Phi, psi and omega in degrees: 000131181293143179291147180289139179274359180284140179282184176296159185303326184276357183294317181295320179296319179294321179297316179296321179296317180293325180294318181293317179299321180297317179295319179298314179298317180299314182296324177293316184288337177285345179273107187294324180291325177297320178295317178298314178301320180296318179298315179302315182292321178301315182294316180294313180294320179297315179297322180293316183291328183264003184310316182297339184256333186249349180292137188288339182217167172287127183294342183256351183288125182259147175214088186300334179294332183253026180293147177060026176296130179295162177304136177087005184259136171050044176079008179252098189299319180254010179090185177235160180272192184290347174255008180077016178276143183289127184289320181300316178296319180292323177295319182293314179289328177293330177297324178298317182289314185295314180294322178295318176299315180299317179293317181292318179301310181296323178297317179295311181297314182294322179294310181294312181296321180294315179298313181292320175296323178295317179292317181295315183287324184276316184278325181062201176061220184291334177294313179299314181299316182295315182291320180290328175293323176294325175297316181297322179297316179296320181290342180290340182250136175302138187309304186291322180297318179296318179297317179299317181297318180292315182295326177300329178280314187269346179096149183280131174192161181296325180294315180294324178297320183291311185285328178294312180296326177294319183287332181268359183255352186294332184304326179302314181289327179296314180295319179298311181293322180302312178303317179294319183290323177301324177282337186267334191291345179255007177292152188303315185289335175287317177299319181293322177296318177294318180297333180280358179094009181290138180294160185297315182299316179296320176297314183298311189273341180262326186248326184269312186302314181303332182272003177252357189283332182300308177296331176296315180299316180296316180296325179296326179294331175276331181289329181297311178294328176298320178294320179297315178298317181295315180296323177294322177296315177298318177297322179295324180278357180082017183243013179243228177297137186259146177301153005269018180303128185280073177258148190298318179295319177298318180297321177292320179297319178291327185274347186293336179284348182240025187294332179281327181279317183219078182298341180290348178295328177255344179293311186294315176293328174299317179295322178296317178296318181298317182295318183289325178292314179296317181300314181291322180292323176295317179295319179295321176297319180295318177294319181298316181289319183291326182269359180285118181301328180296318178297320180293324178296323180296328183279000000 
C-alpha cells in the first residue's frame, strides 16, 4: 500500500498560523504611518537603551559658566540649560525614564484590568456587577485629577507615579476584556471544555484569555504614550519625578521660567514627547488595522 502523502495533523494548523502571521505583517508594512512610527520608536528606544554609552555628556554635571549655551555651540548639539547641563544628554537619559514609566504603568493596568475583565465577563452575576460598579466609580473621576489626589497623599516619586497611574488606568482594559469574554464564553470550544468537566479557572485562562489578548495589545500601544504624557504632566506640576532627574516633564517645568531667554529649554523635551506619542499612536493604528479580521477578509 502506498504511503499517504498527507502530513501530520498539526501541519495544516502550523501552515495556517504562518499564513495568518504573514498576512498580518504584510498589512502592517503596507501602512506607511505605522512603518514611520516604528522607525521613530526604534530610534528613540535605541537612544534610550544606549544613552549611558553614547550620550555626549553626563546629564547631571553642571557647568554654570556654560549655562544657556545655544544649540550647536561648544559641543552641545541642542544647547545647555540654566545649570549648564547638556540638553541632548538629558533628553536621552530622560527617554529611559519616560519609556520605563510607560511600560510599567501599562503592565500594571493591563494585568489588573485583564484579570478583572475576565472574571466579570465569564462569571457574570454579582461578580460582574461588583467589578463594573468599581469601573464606573473610577470613570466618575477625571484620570489626572485622581492621580494628583493620590500622589498628594503618598508624596511625589517615580515609584508612586508608576503604581498610581497603573491603578487608575485599569478600567479601560477591564471593559475591553469583559466585552471580548461575553462574546467568547458561548463559543463551541468553550462549551465543549466546560462539558468535559474542566474547571472554570482553567477554561478562563486556557481557552478564553488567549483570544482576548489581541485587543489588549493594541490598547497597550495607545496606553504607553498616555502614561508618558500623564507622567510628564505630573513632573511639570512638581508631583512626579523630582529634579535633578532628567525626565521630560521636569525639563519642561524647569525651562518654563526661562522661555524668553532660552525657548529651546522647553522646545526639545516637548518635541521628544510629541515624537514618542505620535510613534506609539501610528504603531497602534497599524496594529489595529493589521489584526482586524474584517480587513484580512477584504484582502
